[in-house]
MDTraj code that builds the backbone (N, CA, C; nanometers):
import mdtraj as md
import numpy as np

residues = "UNK UNK UNK UNK UNK UNK UNK UNK UNK UNK UNK UNK UNK UNK UNK UNK UNK UNK UNK UNK UNK UNK UNK UNK UNK UNK UNK UNK UNK UNK UNK UNK UNK UNK UNK UNK UNK UNK UNK UNK UNK UNK UNK UNK UNK UNK UNK UNK UNK UNK UNK UNK UNK UNK UNK UNK UNK UNK UNK UNK UNK UNK UNK UNK UNK UNK UNK UNK UNK UNK UNK UNK UNK UNK UNK UNK UNK UNK UNK UNK UNK UNK UNK UNK UNK UNK UNK UNK UNK UNK UNK UNK UNK UNK UNK UNK UNK UNK UNK UNK UNK UNK UNK UNK UNK UNK UNK UNK UNK UNK UNK UNK UNK UNK UNK UNK UNK UNK UNK UNK UNK UNK UNK UNK UNK UNK UNK UNK UNK UNK UNK UNK UNK UNK UNK UNK UNK UNK UNK UNK UNK UNK UNK UNK UNK UNK UNK UNK UNK UNK UNK UNK UNK UNK UNK UNK UNK UNK UNK UNK UNK UNK UNK UNK UNK UNK UNK UNK UNK UNK UNK UNK UNK UNK UNK UNK UNK UNK UNK UNK UNK UNK UNK UNK UNK UNK UNK UNK UNK UNK UNK".split()
xyz = np.array([
    [4.3003, -6.4845, 0.4052],
    [4.2757, -6.5597, 0.3018],
    [4.1699, -6.4840, 0.2431],
    [4.0276, -6.4672, 0.2750],
    [3.9311, -6.4146, 0.1348],
    [3.9775, -6.2721, 0.1561],
    [4.0246, -6.1829, 0.2523],
    [4.0340, -6.0607, 0.2257],
    [4.1811, -5.9778, 0.1897],
    [4.1421, -5.8649, 0.1936],
    [4.2639, -5.8104, 0.0820],
    [4.4155, -5.8398, 0.1365],
    [4.4982, -5.8368, 0.0710],
    [4.6565, -5.8422, 0.0667],
    [4.6781, -5.7232, 0.1482],
    [4.8318, -5.7518, 0.2174],
    [4.8438, -5.6679, 0.3023],
    [4.8923, -5.5022, 0.2338],
    [4.9523, -5.5714, 0.1082],
    [5.0024, -5.4517, 0.0199],
    [4.9198, -5.3575, -0.0275],
    [4.8235, -5.4099, -0.0270],
    [4.6797, -5.2812, -0.0706],
    [4.6356, -5.1876, 0.0123],
    [4.6325, -5.2318, 0.1885],
    [4.5803, -5.1756, 0.2761],
    [4.7294, -5.0781, 0.2818],
    [4.8407, -5.0863, 0.2843],
    [4.9327, -4.9779, 0.3230],
    [4.9603, -4.8732, 0.1864],
    [4.8626, -4.8790, 0.0992],
    [4.8467, -4.8108, -0.0029],
    [4.8173, -4.6537, 0.0745],
    [4.8614, -4.5517, 0.0089],
    [4.7977, -4.3902, 0.0785],
    [4.7011, -4.3501, 0.0320],
    [4.5970, -4.3379, 0.1803],
    [4.4600, -4.2984, 0.1121],
    [4.4362, -4.2217, 0.0496],
    [4.2931, -4.2308, -0.0064],
    [4.3209, -4.1165, -0.0841],
    [4.2291, -3.9698, -0.0172],
    [4.2999, -3.8223, -0.0898],
    [4.2484, -3.7496, -0.0276],
    [4.0888, -3.6944, -0.0515],
    [4.0064, -3.6220, 0.0279],
    [3.9292, -3.5783, -0.0247],
    [3.9353, -3.4795, -0.0904],
    [3.8913, -3.4740, -0.2329],
    [3.8947, -3.3643, -0.3541],
    [3.7624, -3.2671, -0.3255],
    [3.8216, -3.1524, -0.3644],
    [3.6960, -3.0483, -0.3496],
    [3.6208, -3.0357, -0.4977],
    [3.5221, -3.0661, -0.5125],
    [3.4723, -3.0393, -0.6442],
    [3.3825, -2.9522, -0.6443],
    [3.3958, -2.8660, -0.7871],
    [3.3503, -2.7478, -0.8035],
    [3.1754, -2.7806, -0.8227],
    [3.1411, -2.7225, -0.7491],
    [2.9380, -2.6999, -0.7396],
    [2.9065, -2.8141, -0.6600],
    [3.0465, -2.8874, -0.6198],
    [2.9406, -2.9906, -0.5415],
    [2.9580, -2.9881, -0.3487],
    [2.8479, -3.0261, -0.3036],
    [2.8798, -2.9977, -0.1378],
    [2.9599, -3.0201, -0.1021],
    [3.0041, -3.1072, -0.0794],
    [3.1658, -3.1061, -0.0428],
    [3.1755, -3.1283, 0.1204],
    [3.0650, -3.1926, 0.2231],
    [3.0438, -3.2256, 0.3197],
    [2.9937, -3.2914, 0.3445],
    [2.9548, -3.3622, 0.4659],
    [2.8520, -3.4887, 0.4702],
    [2.7021, -3.4123, 0.5037],
    [2.6164, -3.4646, 0.4801],
    [2.4654, -3.4184, 0.4895],
    [2.4614, -3.4346, 0.6463],
    [2.4056, -3.3339, 0.7167],
    [2.3963, -3.3369, 0.8467],
    [2.2419, -3.4278, 0.8974],
    [2.2663, -3.4917, 1.0115],
    [2.1507, -3.5650, 1.0591],
    [2.0206, -3.4425, 1.0813],
    [1.8817, -3.5396, 1.0499],
    [1.7934, -3.4900, 1.0748],
    [1.7699, -3.4200, 1.1858],
    [1.8089, -3.4774, 1.3228],
    [1.7728, -3.4360, 1.4397],
    [1.8666, -3.3061, 1.4718],
    [1.9860, -3.3376, 1.4259],
    [2.0478, -3.2019, 1.4283],
    [2.0186, -3.1064, 1.3519],
    [1.9401, -3.0950, 1.2153],
    [1.8677, -3.0008, 1.1710],
    [1.7584, -2.9419, 1.2012],
    [1.6687, -3.0254, 1.2399],
    [1.5366, -3.0101, 1.3446],
    [1.6033, -2.8853, 1.4649],
    [1.7222, -2.9619, 1.5477],
    [1.7355, -2.8989, 1.6956],
    [1.7910, -2.7900, 1.6553],
    [1.8334, -2.7300, 1.5409],
    [1.8861, -2.6466, 1.5136],
    [1.7888, -2.5102, 1.4796],
    [1.6678, -2.5773, 1.4439],
    [1.5625, -2.4857, 1.3606],
    [1.4639, -2.4561, 1.4827],
    [1.4685, -2.5864, 1.5873],
    [1.3902, -2.5377, 1.6840],
    [1.3887, -2.3735, 1.7787],
    [1.2539, -2.3147, 1.7618],
    [1.2788, -2.2058, 1.8453],
    [1.1315, -2.2269, 1.9286],
    [1.1452, -2.1768, 2.0504],
    [1.0344, -2.1885, 2.1835],
    [0.9163, -2.0911, 2.0637],
    [0.7990, -2.1569, 2.1462],
    [0.6817, -2.0711, 2.1327],
    [0.6777, -1.9254, 2.1758],
    [0.6554, -1.9306, 2.2961],
    [0.6797, -1.7920, 2.3397],
    [0.8377, -1.7757, 2.3880],
    [0.8576, -1.6285, 2.3638],
    [0.9799, -1.6170, 2.3778],
    [1.0267, -1.5539, 2.5200],
    [1.1152, -1.5801, 2.5549],
    [1.1722, -1.5770, 2.6971],
    [1.1716, -1.4053, 2.7247],
    [1.2167, -1.3330, 2.6862],
    [1.2272, -1.2173, 2.6915],
    [1.1288, -1.1362, 2.6154],
    [1.0167, -1.1271, 2.6737],
    [0.8811, -1.0974, 2.5717],
    [0.9236, -0.9566, 2.5710],
    [0.9765, -0.8709, 2.6484],
    [0.9716, -0.7243, 2.6661],
    [1.0944, -0.7035, 2.5111],
    [1.1423, -0.7696, 2.4992],
    [1.2989, -0.7622, 2.4144],
    [1.2146, -0.7660, 2.2589],
    [1.1241, -0.9314, 2.2813],
    [1.0539, -0.9248, 2.1648],
    [0.9152, -0.8313, 2.0756],
    [0.8635, -0.7481, 2.2126],
    [0.7659, -0.6328, 2.1680],
    [0.8444, -0.5330, 2.1231],
    [0.9492, -0.5229, 2.2130],
    [1.0419, -0.3850, 2.0920],
    [1.1158, -0.4272, 2.0033],
    [1.1273, -0.5323, 1.9558],
    [1.1614, -0.5980, 1.8261],
    [1.0863, -0.5937, 1.7043],
    [0.9583, -0.6346, 1.7359],
    [0.8217, -0.6115, 1.7078],
    [0.8213, -0.4824, 1.6619],
    [0.8041, -0.4054, 1.7485],
    [0.7566, -0.2268, 1.7074],
    [0.8330, -0.2138, 1.6395],
    [0.9699, -0.2275, 1.6613],
    [1.1195, -0.1133, 1.5357],
    [1.0106, -0.1791, 1.4276],
    [1.0445, -0.3458, 1.3708],
    [0.9648, -0.3812, 1.2418],
    [0.8958, -0.3215, 1.1555],
    [0.7560, -0.2571, 1.2375],
    [0.6461, -0.2388, 1.2445],
    [0.6677, -0.1349, 1.1920],
    [0.7505, -0.0264, 1.2786],
    [0.7713, 0.0890, 1.2318],
    [0.8504, 0.1212, 1.1109],
    [0.9403, 0.0347, 1.0911],
    [1.0429, 0.0593, 0.9710],
    [0.9611, -0.0222, 0.8551],
    [0.8125, -0.0905, 0.8473],
    [0.7687, -0.1050, 0.7347],
    [0.6691, 0.0147, 0.6972],
    [0.6422, 0.0535, 0.7799],
    [0.4990, 0.2246, 0.8354],
    [0.6423, 0.2993, 0.7395],
    [0.7679, 0.3228, 0.7680],
    [0.7911, 0.4437, 0.7439],
    [0.8260, 0.4096, 0.5810],
    [0.8421, 0.2922, 0.5582],
    [0.8814, 0.2525, 0.4174],
    [0.7579, 0.2572, 0.3203],
    [0.6357, 0.2534, 0.4060],
    [0.5296, 0.2374, 0.3324],
    [0.4743, 0.4215, 0.3149],
    [0.5260, 0.5216, 0.3904],
    [0.5215, 0.6523, 0.3779],
    [0.5908, 0.7057, 0.2681],
    [0.6972, 0.6346, 0.2658],
    [0.8080, 0.6961, 0.1625],
    [0.7413, 0.6706, 0.0411],
    [0.6802, 0.5213, 0.0105],
    [0.6573, 0.4920, -0.0958],
    [0.5524, 0.5741, -0.1502],
    [0.4488, 0.6031, -0.0739],
    [0.3216, 0.7368, -0.1285],
    [0.3804, 0.8646, -0.1192],
    [0.4906, 0.9125, -0.0624],
    [0.5202, 1.0637, -0.0704],
    [0.6037, 1.0475, -0.2052],
    [0.6675, 0.9564, -0.2715],
    [0.7435, 0.9249, -0.4092],
    [0.6772, 0.9125, -0.4587],
    [0.5912, 0.8082, -0.4910],
    [0.5199, 0.7673, -0.6110],
    [0.5549, 0.6102, -0.6272],
    [0.6064, 0.5519, -0.5290],
    [0.6856, 0.4000, -0.5775],
    [0.6015, 0.3118, -0.5386],
    [0.5433, 0.2299, -0.6281],
    [0.4449, 0.1662, -0.6397],
    [0.4676, 0.0343, -0.5692],
    [0.5502, -0.0127, -0.5835],
    [0.5863, -0.1786, -0.5303],
    [0.5663, -0.1476, -0.4233],
    [0.5842, -0.0137, -0.3224],
    [0.5736, -0.0557, -0.1464],
    [0.4440, -0.0100, -0.1710],
    [0.3644, 0.0392, -0.2249],
    [0.2023, 0.0813, -0.1632],
    [0.1456, -0.0177, -0.0905],
    [0.0438, 0.0023, -0.0085],
    [-0.0285, -0.0954, 0.0776],
    [-0.1224, -0.1395, -0.0210],
    [-0.1850, -0.2732, -0.0118],
    [-0.2881, -0.3513, -0.0885],
    [-0.3967, -0.2480, -0.1803],
    [-0.4413, -0.1763, -0.0851],
    [-0.5541, -0.0897, -0.1271],
    [-0.5336, -0.0240, -0.2431],
    [-0.3946, 0.0794, -0.2729],
    [-0.3377, 0.1307, -0.3821],
    [-0.2694, 0.1084, -0.4695],
    [-0.2537, -0.0519, -0.4761],
    [-0.1523, -0.1375, -0.5831],
    [-0.2722, -0.1556, -0.6904],
    [-0.1957, -0.1781, -0.8141],
    [-0.2587, -0.2391, -0.9571],
    [-0.3007, -0.1122, -1.0538],
    [-0.3310, -0.1429, -1.1637],
    [-0.3619, -0.0519, -1.2725],
    [-0.4728, 0.0314, -1.3079],
    [-0.5926, -0.0382, -1.1895],
    [-0.7306, 0.0077, -1.2084],
    [-0.7204, 0.1085, -1.0910],
    [-0.6651, 0.1106, -0.9682],
    [-0.6559, 0.1900, -0.8947],
    [-0.5352, 0.3274, -0.9246],
    [-0.4581, 0.2501, -1.0278],
    [-0.3493, 0.3740, -1.0398],
    [-0.4436, 0.4719, -1.1807],
    [-0.5509, 0.4081, -1.2587],
    [-0.5994, 0.4907, -1.3305],
    [-0.7452, 0.5617, -1.2864],
    [-0.7759, 0.5581, -1.1337],
    [-0.8501, 0.5813, -1.0747],
    [-0.8172, 0.7003, -1.0082],
    [-0.6416, 0.6838, -0.9581],
    [-0.6023, 0.8289, -0.9148],
    [-0.5656, 0.9303, -1.0108],
    [-0.5465, 0.8574, -1.1307],
    [-0.4665, 1.0021, -1.2351],
    [-0.5690, 1.0579, -1.2969],
    [-0.7516, 0.9701, -1.2744],
    [-0.8428, 1.0700, -1.3471],
    [-0.8836, 1.1540, -1.2123],
    [-0.8680, 1.1094, -1.0893],
    [-0.9390, 1.1927, -1.0206],
    [-0.8423, 1.3146, -0.9795],
    [-0.6792, 1.3113, -0.9930],
    [-0.5932, 1.3957, -0.9743],
    [-0.6023, 1.4991, -1.1109],
    [-0.6488, 1.4426, -1.2355],
    [-0.6325, 1.5505, -1.3308],
    [-0.7609, 1.6488, -1.3387],
    [-0.8251, 1.6490, -1.2638],
    [-0.9388, 1.6396, -1.2654],
    [-0.9756, 1.7829, -1.1794],
    [-1.0382, 1.8817, -1.1912],
    [-1.0867, 1.9804, -1.0864],
    [-1.2007, 1.9247, -0.9992],
    [-1.1998, 1.9010, -0.8767],
    [-1.3227, 1.8781, -0.8167],
    [-1.3689, 1.9950, -0.7460],
    [-1.5068, 1.9775, -0.6877],
    [-1.5614, 2.0371, -0.5921],
    [-1.5379, 2.0091, -0.4857],
    [-1.4968, 1.8556, -0.4426],
    [-1.4908, 1.7692, -0.3500],
    [-1.3870, 1.8466, -0.2695],
    [-1.2787, 1.8786, -0.3356],
    [-1.1762, 1.8957, -0.2457],
    [-1.1607, 2.0564, -0.1502],
    [-1.3038, 2.1561, -0.2484],
    [-1.3056, 2.3008, -0.1661],
    [-1.3824, 2.2657, -0.0679],
    [-1.4630, 2.1346, -0.0312],
    [-1.5540, 2.1902, 0.0427],
    [-1.5193, 2.1836, 0.2236],
    [-1.4160, 2.1507, 0.2512],
    [-1.3551, 2.1501, 0.3640],
    [-1.3447, 2.3174, 0.4001],
    [-1.2495, 2.3935, 0.2964],
    [-1.2311, 2.5020, 0.3038],
    [-1.3860, 2.6321, 0.3054],
    [-1.4689, 2.5695, 0.2462],
    [-1.6060, 2.6007, 0.2683],
    [-1.6569, 2.5890, 0.3975],
    [-1.6326, 2.4458, 0.4319],
    [-1.7094, 2.4056, 0.5677],
    [-1.6048, 2.5308, 0.7094],
    [-1.4979, 2.5391, 0.6911],
    [-1.4563, 2.6249, 0.7791],
    [-1.5282, 2.8017, 0.7953],
    [-1.5235, 2.8231, 0.6422],
    [-1.5761, 2.9661, 0.6466],
    [-1.7368, 2.9727, 0.6948],
    [-1.7980, 2.8312, 0.6939],
    [-1.9439, 2.8261, 0.7302],
    [-1.9238, 2.8526, 0.8575],
    [-1.8440, 2.7868, 0.9336],
    [-1.8443, 2.7307, 1.0589],
    [-1.7587, 2.8642, 1.1357],
    [-1.7235, 2.9592, 1.0685],
    [-1.6619, 3.1082, 1.1400],
    [-1.8015, 3.2009, 1.1510],
    [-1.8633, 3.1861, 1.0099],
    [-1.9985, 3.2546, 1.0507],
    [-2.1166, 3.2208, 1.0702],
    [-2.1242, 3.0926, 1.1363],
    [-2.2212, 3.0285, 1.2222],
    [-2.1827, 3.0918, 1.3731],
    [-2.1148, 3.1303, 1.4084],
    [-2.0516, 3.1971, 1.5134],
    [-2.0588, 3.3415, 1.5341],
    [-2.1334, 3.4058, 1.4503],
    [-2.1877, 3.5385, 1.4290],
    [-2.2985, 3.5376, 1.5010],
    [-2.3509, 3.6436, 1.6250],
    [-2.4892, 3.6332, 1.6330],
    [-2.5949, 3.6694, 1.5580],
    [-2.6021, 3.7017, 1.4560],
    [-2.6898, 3.7627, 1.3442],
    [-2.7759, 3.6284, 1.3119],
    [-2.9097, 3.6525, 1.2710],
    [-2.9710, 3.5093, 1.2327],
    [-2.9907, 3.5129, 1.0757],
    [-2.9919, 3.6554, 1.0286],
    [-2.9560, 3.6213, 0.8817],
    [-2.8070, 3.6033, 0.8376],
    [-2.7059, 3.6209, 0.8957],
    [-2.5922, 3.5459, 0.8577],
    [-2.5819, 3.3879, 0.8799],
    [-2.6768, 3.3667, 1.0330],
    [-2.6688, 3.2181, 1.0326],
    [-2.7677, 3.1359, 0.9298],
    [-2.9046, 3.2302, 0.8887],
    [-2.9524, 3.1550, 0.7917],
    [-2.9010, 3.1559, 0.6548],
    [-2.7993, 3.2415, 0.6441],
    [-2.7180, 3.2383, 0.5167],
    [-2.6272, 3.1092, 0.5297],
    [-2.5851, 3.0840, 0.6376],
    [-2.4419, 3.0071, 0.6528],
    [-2.4877, 2.8482, 0.6172],
    [-2.6139, 2.8397, 0.6734],
    [-2.6832, 2.7051, 0.6572],
    [-2.6985, 2.6710, 0.5238],
    [-2.7517, 2.7765, 0.4431],
    [-2.7770, 2.7312, 0.3002],
    [-2.6706, 2.7605, 0.2623],
    [-2.5811, 2.7992, 0.2567],
    [-2.4513, 2.7863, 0.2153],
    [-2.3562, 2.6320, 0.2235],
    [-2.4350, 2.5814, 0.3461],
    [-2.3744, 2.4345, 0.4239],
    [-2.4577, 2.3899, 0.2967],
    [-2.5665, 2.3523, 0.2880],
    [-2.6183, 2.2637, 0.2053],
    [-2.6199, 2.2879, 0.1004],
    [-2.6255, 2.4165, 0.0307],
    [-2.5906, 2.4147, -0.1061],
    [-2.4510, 2.3668, -0.1494],
    [-2.3639, 2.3897, -0.0601],
    [-2.2028, 2.3389, -0.1134],
    [-2.2080, 2.1581, -0.1161],
    [-2.3193, 2.1049, 0.0083],
    [-2.3221, 1.9629, -0.0098],
    [-2.3607, 1.9230, -0.1204],
    [-2.4806, 1.9883, -0.1712],
    [-2.5538, 1.9358, -0.2696],
    [-2.4621, 1.9380, -0.3935],
    [-2.4147, 2.0373, -0.4261],
    [-2.3146, 2.0424, -0.5628],
    [-2.2035, 1.9668, -0.5247],
    [-2.1459, 1.9215, -0.4253],
    [-2.0291, 1.8411, -0.4365],
    [-2.1006, 1.6559, -0.4191],
    [-2.1992, 1.6252, -0.4285],
    [-2.2596, 1.5247, -0.4473],
    [-2.3040, 1.4741, -0.5472],
    [-2.3527, 1.5887, -0.6518],
    [-2.4130, 1.6000, -0.7745],
    [-2.2690, 1.6024, -0.8543],
    [-2.1961, 1.6873, -0.8264],
    [-2.0488, 1.6781, -0.9121],
    [-1.9483, 1.5273, -0.9209],
    [-1.9432, 1.4659, -0.7733],
    [-1.8854, 1.3492, -0.7298],
    [-1.9935, 1.2735, -0.8319],
    [-2.0786, 1.2616, -0.8301],
    [-2.1749, 1.1470, -0.8839],
    [-2.1474, 1.1456, -1.0505],
    [-2.1770, 1.3013, -1.0803],
    [-2.1028, 1.2745, -1.2308],
    [-1.9619, 1.2562, -1.2706],
    [-1.8976, 1.2899, -1.1519],
    [-1.7386, 1.2546, -1.2205],
    [-1.7427, 1.0727, -1.1769],
    [-1.7835, 1.0016, -1.1377],
    [-1.8122, 0.8769, -1.1154],
    [-1.8749, 0.7712, -1.2166],
    [-1.9628, 0.8454, -1.2637],
    [-2.0066, 0.8221, -1.4023],
    [-1.9393, 0.7771, -1.5228],
    [-1.8645, 0.9081, -1.5291],
    [-1.7773, 0.9248, -1.6621],
    [-1.6505, 0.7937, -1.6161],
    [-1.6007, 0.8385, -1.5231],
    [-1.4923, 0.7465, -1.4890],
    [-1.5630, 0.5934, -1.5121],
    [-1.6416, 0.5752, -1.4239],
    [-1.6701, 0.3886, -1.4526],
    [-1.7232, 0.3653, -1.6246],
    [-1.7132, 0.4597, -1.6748],
    [-1.7720, 0.4272, -1.8546],
    [-1.6026, 0.4211, -1.9257],
    [-1.5112, 0.4692, -1.8377],
    [-1.3717, 0.4983, -1.8633],
    [-1.3077, 0.3671, -1.8224],
    [-1.3317, 0.3250, -1.6680],
    [-1.2971, 0.2343, -1.6398],
    [-1.3591, 0.0181, -1.7199],
    [-1.4349, 0.0604, -1.7542],
    [-1.5096, -0.0180, -1.8361],
    [-1.4839, -0.0361, -1.9468],
    [-1.4089, 0.0645, -2.0325],
    [-1.3756, 0.0606, -2.1909],
    [-1.2389, 0.0420, -2.1822],
    [-1.1673, 0.0595, -2.0920],
    [-0.9987, 0.0381, -2.0561],
    [-0.9844, -0.1086, -2.0205],
    [-1.0515, -0.1406, -1.8780],
    [-1.0360, -0.2984, -1.8373],
    [-1.1421, -0.3957, -1.8541],
    [-1.2607, -0.3509, -1.8746],
    [-1.3713, -0.4614, -1.9093],
    [-1.4256, -0.4407, -1.7707],
    [-1.5599, -0.4643, -1.7607],
    [-1.6544, -0.5228, -1.6566],
    [-1.6155, -0.5853, -1.5457],
    [-1.5488, -0.6739, -1.5587],
    [-1.4955, -0.7461, -1.4819],
    [-1.3693, -0.7419, -1.3701],
    [-1.3378, -0.6641, -1.4460],
    [-1.1974, -0.5814, -1.3795],
    [-1.2002, -0.4839, -1.2288],
    [-1.2986, -0.4465, -1.2371],
    [-1.3353, -0.3479, -1.1460],
    [-1.3502, -0.4080, -1.0428],
    [-1.2406, -0.3751, -0.9190],
    [-1.2471, -0.4122, -0.8295],
    [-1.3753, -0.3493, -0.7125],
    [-1.3609, -0.4595, -0.5920],
    [-1.4813, -0.4206, -0.5004],
    [-1.4084, -0.2462, -0.4170],
    [-1.4932, -0.1689, -0.4213],
    [-1.4566, -0.0533, -0.3560],
    [-1.3874, 0.0592, -0.4541],
    [-1.3998, 0.0323, -0.5650],
    [-1.3770, 0.1500, -0.6415],
    [-1.4347, 0.2657, -0.6681],
    [-1.5337, 0.2862, -0.6335],
    [-1.6056, 0.4169, -0.6237],
    [-1.5908, 0.4603, -0.5248],
    [-1.5910, 0.4127, -0.3702],
    [-1.5221, 0.4620, -0.2466],
    [-1.3889, 0.5038, -0.2409],
    [-1.2707, 0.4118, -0.3461],
    [-1.1705, 0.4761, -0.3311],
    [-1.1974, 0.6306, -0.3967],
    [-1.2723, 0.5717, -0.5322],
    [-1.2577, 0.7224, -0.6289],
    [-1.3155, 0.8629, -0.5336],
    [-1.4181, 0.7832, -0.4804],
    [-1.5192, 0.9394, -0.3891],
    [-1.3840, 1.0097, -0.2714],
    [-1.3253, 0.8675, -0.1736],
    [-1.2204, 0.9728, -0.1049],
    [-1.1427, 1.0098, -0.1346],
    [-1.0855, 1.0010, -0.2526],
    [-0.9834, 1.1026, -0.3086],
    [-0.9716, 1.2229, -0.3534],
    [-1.1516, 1.2066, -0.3836],
    [-1.1783, 1.3702, -0.4188],
    [-1.2171, 1.4483, -0.3389],
    [-1.2497, 1.3874, -0.2100],
    [-1.2329, 1.4619, -0.0829],
    [-1.1388, 1.5594, -0.0204],
    [-1.0387, 1.4948, -0.0694],
    [-0.8912, 1.5235, 0.0161],
    [-0.8371, 1.6385, -0.0769],
    [-0.7890, 1.7275, 0.0025],
    [-0.7040, 1.8681, -0.0503],
    [-0.5899, 1.7805, -0.1580],
    [-0.5953, 1.8372, -0.2781],
    [-0.4655, 1.7938, -0.3669],
    [-0.3560, 1.7857, -0.2951],
    [-0.2775, 1.8556, -0.2094],
    [-0.1873, 1.8734, -0.1441],
    [-0.1726, 1.7392, -0.0681],
    [-0.2483, 1.7316, -0.0103],
    [-0.2369, 1.6372, 0.1189],
    [-0.2963, 1.4779, 0.0921],
    [-0.3335, 1.4864, -0.0470],
    [-0.3476, 1.3113, -0.1147],
    [-0.2132, 1.2177, -0.0888],
    [-0.2512, 1.0984, -0.0887],
    [-0.1546, 0.9592, -0.0611],
    [-0.1995, 0.8469, -0.1274],
    [-0.1289, 0.8190, -0.2306],
    [-0.0424, 0.8481, -0.2867],
    [-0.0215, 0.9842, -0.3373],
    [0.0572, 1.0809, -0.3500],
    [0.0829, 1.1720, -0.3951],
    [0.0428, 1.1969, -0.5605],
    [0.0004, 1.3118, -0.6255],
    [-0.0608, 1.3094, -0.7436],
    [0.0473, 1.3429, -0.8330],
    [0.0814, 1.2373, -0.9482],
    [0.1746, 1.1989, -1.0444],
    [0.1654, 1.2528, -1.1829],
    [0.0115, 1.3093, -1.1737],
    [-0.0288, 1.3766, -1.3082],
    [-0.0816, 1.5307, -1.2711],
    [-0.0318, 1.6297, -1.3667],
    [-0.1139, 1.7591, -1.3717],
    [-0.2473, 1.7436, -1.3598],
    [-0.3117, 1.8805, -1.3418],
    [-0.4378, 1.8804, -1.4104],
    [-0.4774, 1.8646, -1.5522],
    [-0.5694, 1.8421, -1.5983],
    [-0.5890, 1.8177, -1.7609],
    [-0.5632, 1.7068, -1.8347],
    [-0.3972, 1.6072, -1.7459],
    [-0.3408, 1.4745, -1.8216],
    [-0.4186, 1.3800, -1.7946],
    [-0.5433, 1.3575, -1.8573],
    [-0.6224, 1.2419, -1.7926],
    [-0.5802, 1.1120, -1.8644],
    [-0.5849, 1.0360, -1.8193],
    [-0.5465, 0.9080, -1.8265],
    [-0.5503, 0.8501, -1.9504],
    [-0.5399, 0.7368, -2.0415],
    [-0.5685, 0.7074, -2.1800],
    [-0.5932, 0.5746, -2.1682],
])
top = md.Topology()
chain = top.add_chain()
for i, resn in enumerate(residues, 1):
    res = top.add_residue(resn, chain, resSeq=i)
    for name in ("N", "CA", "C"):
        top.add_atom(name, md.element.get_by_symbol(name[0]), res)
traj = md.Trajectory(xyz[None], top)
């Protein structure tokens, strides 16, 4: 009486057509999605989880180490990132620093201090303090010039905290053992 006619019920059912760019499937129920995402807070196999974490950490450290040795700045640790840190590295690497020679001088002084002669021991003590004083003066002058160039290039507000210690620590490393590796030759100061 009020329903459809029998002829319309027997009409062929429409087949679902696949439309390009459409989802073409029914939306899953919320409880099914939440159940699929659910993970335990504490992993059942802790030994396997620890091994998996250790491997992930090892892979990340290998990536960072490779980046530090190759000069790939995209994988540097946060302390070495940014244009200011790059400028500091390039300035320190372009300069001949007395701090690089402090470690070899200290090894010579250590060898001299093992000699049982009072005169040689006294000379080694004076040599030690003289070398330390020269390195401190050289590093202070280097930082003063570098800070002036950083302020002129990037502005006074752009200097991140720890820039001085970053430069000083790089001065005291031997050039071959610096990480990130030096990318400029001696005398090629950044502009």
